C-alpha positions, 0 to 999 in steps of 0.5 A: 184966652181965659174963656178959652182954658175954661172950655178946655178945661170943661171938655176935658174933665167928662172925658177924663172922669168918663175913662176912669169910670170905663177903667174901673168897671173893666177893673171889677168886671173882666175876671167876671167875664173870664169865669163866663168864658170858662164856664164854656171852655173845652179844656178840663183843668180851665188853665189855658187862656184863651180856651182851646174850644168852646162847649155847653158840656159843662152846664149839662154837667153840673145840672147832673150833679146832686151835691150841687142841687142840695147845696143850692136848696140849703142856700135858698132856705137860708137865704129865704128865712134870714131874710124874712127874720131880718124884714122882722127884726129891722122894721122893729128896730127902725121903727123904735129908733126913728119914733121913739126918744130914749136914753141910750138910742144913738147906741143901740143904732152904732150897735145895731150896726156894727155886724156889718162893718165887723170883718166877717171872720171876726162875727163867724168866730164870736158866732161859733164860741157863743154857739159852743158855749150854748151847747147848740148842735150845729143845724140849718138854724144856726146859719140862720142865726148868723146870716140874720146878724148883718141881714138885719143891718141892711133892712135896718138901714133902708127902713129908718132911712125911709121912716126919716123920710116919712112926715109923722103928721100922718100917723098922728092924722090917722091916730086922731081920726079914730085908727088903732095901731094895726090899721094905722100901719096897714094903710099908712105906714106899710105902704110908706116903707113898702118899697124900702122894706123890698129892696132891703129885702133883696138886699139881704137875700143876695148877701145871704145867698152868697155868704162864705165866711160867717157860713164855715163857722155856723154850718158844722157839716152842712154845705152851702152853695159858695162852701161848695164852691169852695171845696172843688177848688182843690178838684182840677178836674172839677174846675170848668163845673165850679166856673158855671156854678159860680155864673149861678150864684152871680145870676141869682145875686144880681137879680135881687141886687139890680131890683133893689137898685132901681127901687130905690132910685125910683124912690129918691127921684 
């Protein structure tokens, strides 16, 4: 009897876990599916469910909007520059924390991670106050600075984990054989952390591209794509176009996230 009950429980547990996983996935992704459906609706207000009909008209309308292309271009440029800054600063910080011993190392590591844990509105207010105190005009670079504050954290975490898994003996052997610092970095360190850099960079790009709260405080009069979407929500007749642009944002952020996931999964196997 005990063995029968144990076998029955072992059969029920996976089914329960499977059902729970499916419920969580539906909870997370049904809203995205609804937005996708509304991107093809024939209803201009995009409030009727189910949609009275389907059309690709709104995709052509979005394609012809110059303000959309300007916002998209600004978001892509900011994400690329912020990611580049994060790759350099995050890698250097990870190397310093993982490879050297100094007083306050753990405190510095905590302060490096803190921006990603703070609410975006807190970071945005702090950045706006600092920019205002320095009399710095709001521009493309103030947005980059704001985005880099949390992009650095993503790169730092990925590279730090890889440094901790990489043996220091290879670096010591390279130095013993006469290689200078740049040669050691190029032939030993960089290949070891390359996938962590790629994964961290793609995650940083995805985070930067769809960031809205910090951008709102650092953009001034400029409009990135997420801010553009929020501004369109006050125009009911443009709701289907907004849904189309939302799907474009989802697609652009989905690609680097799935690639980063595959890279980290393959490395851990």
